[in-house]
N, C-alpha and C positions, 0 to 999 in steps of 0.2 A: 679430377680424373675419376672415372668409374670403371666398374668391371665390364661395362659395355664395349670398351675399346679392346680389340683383340690384336695381338701381335701378328705381323705378316707370317702366314703359314709356311712359307718356303724356307725361312731362315734356319729354324731348328733342324728340319730333316737334312738340309745340306751339310750342316756341321756334324750331325750324327753320322752321315755317310762318310765324311772325311775321317772322322775318328775311328769308325769301324774298319775302314780300309787300312788305316795305319796300324791298328792293333793286330788285325789278321796277318798283315804282311810281316810284321815283326815276329809274330808267333810262328808262322809257317817257316820263315827263313832263319829263325833262331838268332836274330840280331840282338845286340845288347850284351853279349858275352856269356849270359847264363842260359841254361836249358829251361825252356818254358813248358810245363806240363800241358798235355793236350786238353785235360779237363779244365785248366784255367782259361785257355783260349776259348773253349766251348762256353764256359760260364760267362766270359766277357761278351761273346756274341749274343748269348741269351739276354743279358742285361740290355744290350743295345737294341735287341728286337723288342723288348718291353718298352723302351723309350719311343721307338717308332709307333708301337701300338697305342701308347698313351697320346702321342701326337695326333694319331688318326681319330681317337675318341674325343679330342679336345672340342670339336664342334658341339657335342652334346653336353659336355661339362661346362663350357664357357660360351654359351650363346650370348648375343648382345643383350645387355640388361641383366646378366646373371649376377648372383650374389657374390659378395667379397669372400664369403666362407668357401665357396666352390673354387674361387681363384686361389685362395691360400692353400686349400687342400691339393690343388694341382701343382703349385710351386713346391710344397713339401714332398709330394711324390716324386717330382722331378729331381729334387735335391738328393733324396735318398738313392735314387738310381744313379745319379752322378757320382756319389761317393762310392757306390759299389763298382761302377765302371772304372773309376780312378784306381781302386784297389786291385782290380783284375787286369787292367790294360797292360799288355807287355811293352807297348811303346812309350808309355808315360805321357802320351799326348792328351789324355782325357781331361787334364786340368782345364783345357779350353772350354769344356762343357759348362764350367761354372760361370763363364761370361754370360751365359744365357739367363742366369738367375736375375741379375739386375735389369737385363734387357726385357724380360717378361714382366717383371714387377713394375716397370715404368708405365706400362699400359693400364695396369689395374689399380695401382696405388699412387702413381705420380712420381715426380723427380726426387723428392726427399727420401721416400722409401727405397727407391732405386739406388741412390747414393749410399744409403746406410748398408744395404745388402752388398753393394760393391766393396765397401770397406771391410765388411765381415768376410767376404770371400778372399780378399787379399790377405787379411790377417790369418785366415786358416792356412793359406799357402805358406806364409812365413812361419807359422807355428809348426807345420809339418816339416819344413827344412830344419828348424831348430831342434826338433825331437829326433830326426833321423841322421842329420849331417852335422857333425861338430865343425864349428868355425866356418859354416857355409858362407857367411858374409865376406870371407876372404877369397872365395873362389869365383872367378869371372862367370863361369857357366850358370851358377845358381843366381848370381846377381842379375844376369841377363834374363833368366827365366822370370824373375820377379818383375823386372822392368817391362818385359814384353806382355806379361799378364796384366799389369797395370794399364798399359797402353790399350790392350784389348778391351778392358772394362770401360775405359773412356770412350773408345770408338763404339762400343755396344750401346752405351747410354746416349751418345750423340745420334746414332741411328734411330733409336727409339724416339728421341725427341723430334727428329725430322718426320718420322712416320706418323706420330701423333699430330703434328702440325698439319700434315697432308690430310689426315682423316678429319680434323677440325675444318679445314678449308673445304673439303668435299661436302661436309654437312652444311656449311654455310651456303655453298653454291646450290645444293639441293633445296635449301629453304628459300633462297632468292628466286630460284626457278619456279617453285610452287607459288610464290607471291606474284611473280610476273604472269603466270598462267591465270591466277585469280583476277589480276588487273585487266588482262586481255579479255577474259570472259565478262567482266563487269562492263567493259567498253562495248562488247558485242551486244549485251543485253540492252544497254542504253541506246546504242546507235540503231540497231536493227528492230528490236521489239518496240522501242519507243517510237520509232518512225511509223511502224505499222499500226500501233495503237492510235496515233494521231490521225492517220488516214481513216481508220475505222470510225473514230469519233466524228470526223468531218462528214463522212458518208451517211452516218446515222442521223446527224443533224439535218443534212440535206433531205433524207427520206422523210423525216418528221415535217420539215417545212413544206414539202411538195405532196404530202400524203393526200390532201383534199383537192388542191388545185391541179396537180398533174400526177396522177397515179402511175403513169408509165415512167416518169422521171424518178419517182420514189422507189419503184421496183428496181430500176437500174442502179440507184444508189445502194439499195440493199444487196444487190448482186455484187457491186464493187466492194462493199464491206466484207462480204463472204470471201471474195477473192483476196482481200488483204489479210484475212484470217489465215487462208491457206498459205499465202506467202510468208506470213510470220512463222507458221509451223515449219515451212520449208527452210527458212533461215535458221531456225533453232536447230533443225536436224543438221544443216551444213556446219554450224558451229561445233556441234558435238562430234561430227565426223572429222572436222579439221583438227580438233584436239586429239583425236585418235589416229591422226596421220592419213586422213582420207584425201580425196581429190581436191584440187584447188578450184577457185571460182571460174565461171564462164568468161567469155570474151567481154571486155569492159564496155565497148560501145553498145552491145546488146543489153547488158545489165543496166546501163544508164538509160537506154531507150525505154525499157520496162519501168524503171524508176520514175522517169518523167511522165510516162503515160498514166501511171497510177496517180502521180501528184497533180496532173492536169485535169483531174476529174471535176474540180471545183475551183474556188478562188485559192490562191492567185493563178493566173495564167502562166504556164511554164513552157519555155522553149529550149531546145537542145541543138547544139552545133558541135560536130566532131570533125577534126582535120588530122590527117596522118594515119599511119598504120600501126596497129597494136600487136603485130605478129611477134615481136621480140620483147614485149612488155612482160616483166616478171609477174608471177602471181602475187608477190608481196606488194609491189607497186600498184597493181590493179586493185587490190583490196583497200589500200590506203586511199586511193582516189575515189573509189566507190563509196567507202564509208564517209569520206569528206563531203561528197555530194549529198548523201543521204542525210547527214546531220544538218548541213546548211539548208536543205529543203525543208526539213522538219522544223527548224527554227523559224524559217520564213513563214511557214503556215501557222505556227503556233503563236508567235510573238510579234512579227513585224507589221502585220496589217497590210502587206504589200499587195498591189494589184497585178504586177508582173514579176517574174523571176526568169533570168536567163542562165542557162548552164552551158558552158563551152569547155571543150576538151581539145587541147592541142598536143599531139604526139610527135615530138621532135626526134632528132637522131640520138640525142643523149639524155634528154629528160622529157617528162610528161607534165603538163600543167593543166590544172582544173580551175576554172573561175566560175563562181556562183554569185550573181549579183541580183539584188532585189531593190525595189523602189519604196520600201516600207519606211517605218518611222525611225529606224536606226537606234543607236544608243551612244551616249557620251563616254568620255574617259573615266568618269566616276562610277560607271556601271561595269564591273568586271565580267568577263565572259563566263558562261556557265560551264558545267562539267563536260557537256558535249563538245563545245568549242575547244576546251583544253585537251580533250581526247584527240581531236583532230591534230593539234600541235604535237602531242606526244607520239601519235602514230607516224606523222611525217618525219619527226626527228629520228625515231628509231629506224626508219627506212632510209636514212641518209638525206632527207630533204628538209623542207620547211613549210610552214603554213602561216600566211599573213591574213589578218582580219582587220579590215578598215571599215569604220562605221561613224556616221555623223548624224546627230539628231535631225530628223526631218529629211534626210538625204539618202536613206537606205544603208545597206550593208553589203560589202563585197568580201567574199572568202576566196583566197587563192592558195591552192595546194600545189607545190612543185616537188617532184621526186625524180631520182634517176630512173631510167628505164629498167635497169637491172638493180633494183633496190635490194639490200641485204634481207634475207628471209627471216632473220631473228625478230624483227620488230613489226613488220607490216602484215604478217599473217593473221588469220583469225585467232 
């Protein structure tokens, strides 16, 4: 436990308010049998005002990562004001303020220090009764006060324990969320930029091959390479905008058409078939299917040696299915799928779907991605 943990700010002010209201009511109404001087009531109110002011200044004293010395100084200042309030309080209810000592100490110094301070506070209450009230232990009212004070200390420590556990959980969730964002960004870089870099390399090779034999074809290949560069930059901007909460992707059939047009500029020959309506397809599901097609096409062009690749998208009433099949060299069970194919499976699983990869040496590879039309947004987005 470190000083970076700060107690919930609303607890202390609420208790201060209750104690202040009780003390003022007792003083104004003259309850308790004895006349209470006005100066005593005013002094009590001033002490409580100082406690409120100290609580308001706590943000500067006890910022996350603050030193233990600052925490200890704050606790000592509170304890001194608690003692003053207890001495001036006409109602005698200010003893409840001491419950806040172990409560605040739990956040800064941990459970052991909190239990020690709780024991000290309980011992101080008992010592006060012993000094002021002869045979107090034979009177039910004082025994009840001690018992209720002990119960309050236990509840305060329990509350602090729960609050610290919630803070730890929130920190873990934040860390996991950041890790998930890094993983998603890594997938985007691999899926999108990797695909475009492959396309650029293919077009440049084509331009070099046709430079002397067919200058027009070489020029077209260079133009296609430049277009791939622009698309890579566009995808990078889309990824950044999506991380900042920007707009989702365009219609999936149009995106696949552009993807296939780009991939069909050389070998292998790529065909596309789309059935069904994408009107109710969620952006998350659309992105999963698009990234699946992009990765499968990239692998087919890089590794398979395929002559033809078919891309088919079937948009059913409840789910959407993408199938990318090539007639390349394939791979056997002893060759594990690469990062990109694993990324397809991860995306599909996070979107509530699945990805199946079937490959046989010499018989090509088929990648099938199936997701619900309304895939959960947490996993399929960019």
